[in-house]
N, C-alpha and C positions, 0 to 999 in steps of 0.2 A: 439417518445417515450414520455409517460406522465411523469410529474415531479416526481410523487411518485415512478414510476418504475425506473427512473433514480437514484433517491436517494437510493432506496433499493439495486439496482445493485451496486452502488458505495460503500454502506456500506458493502456488501458481499466482494467486491474486496478489500476494506480497511482491513477487518479482515484477508482475505487470504494473502494479502501482508505483513501485520504485523507478522503473524505466519511464513510465509516463510522467512522473514528477521531474526527473532529470531532463526529459525532452521538453517539458514545459519551461523549466528554468533556463536551460542552456540553448534551446533552439527557438521555441515559440516566442518567448519574451524579447530576446534580441531582435527577432524579425519584426515584432510589433513596435518596439521603441526606437530602433535604429533604422529600419527600412520601411516603416509605416505600413506594415502588413498585419492588421489586427485579426484577420481570419485565422491565422495560425493559433492564436491564443484561444479564440472561440472554440475551435475544433479540439485541440489538445486539452484545453481547460475542461470541456464537457467530458471527454474521455477520462481524464484524471479524476474528475469529481465523482463519476460513477464508480471507478475503481477504489477511490477513497472510501466511499460509503460501503462498498462490498468488503473492503479490508476491515473497517470498524465492525460491521455486522458479524463477519466471521471471527473476529477477535472475541466478540461476546459469545458466540456459539462455542468456540474452543474453550473459553474460560469456564463455561458450564460443563461441556462434555468431558474435558480433561480434569475437571475439579481443581482448576487453578485459583489462586487467591486474587484479590483485587489489585495487588501490586503488579502481578503479571499483566493484567489487562491495562493498567496505567502505563506500563512500559511499552506494550504493544501500541497503544494509542499515541504515546509520545513519539514512537518510532515512525508512525505514519505522517508526522508533521516535520520531522527532521530529515533533510536530504540524506540519502543512503541508509536511513533507519529501517526501511522496509527490507533491505537486503540483510541487515542484522537479524531481524526477526525470522526471516526465511532460513538463515544459517543456524540460528538457535534451535528452530524446530527440526531441522535436518539432523542436527547433532543429538537432540533429545530423542528423536524418533526412531 
């Protein structure tokens, strides 16, 4: 996979992961805890989990392909845990790229 393709794929995954995280926090969890609809968390939680794993995997791939240091990977990993962090990584890659 070319560097540009890997960066573009990671940016798409970062945006998707960020949106899924916000949907999970702002829609699915209130549905579960305030309206007793746990299916929302099961569905969005599974989707977010898959996107989270893809985000971390491609962060590792980009760390190697772009010859980034471990600090870059740790920032990418931390951004996948912090709400809105994935959007930060996407913007950072867009500016760098």
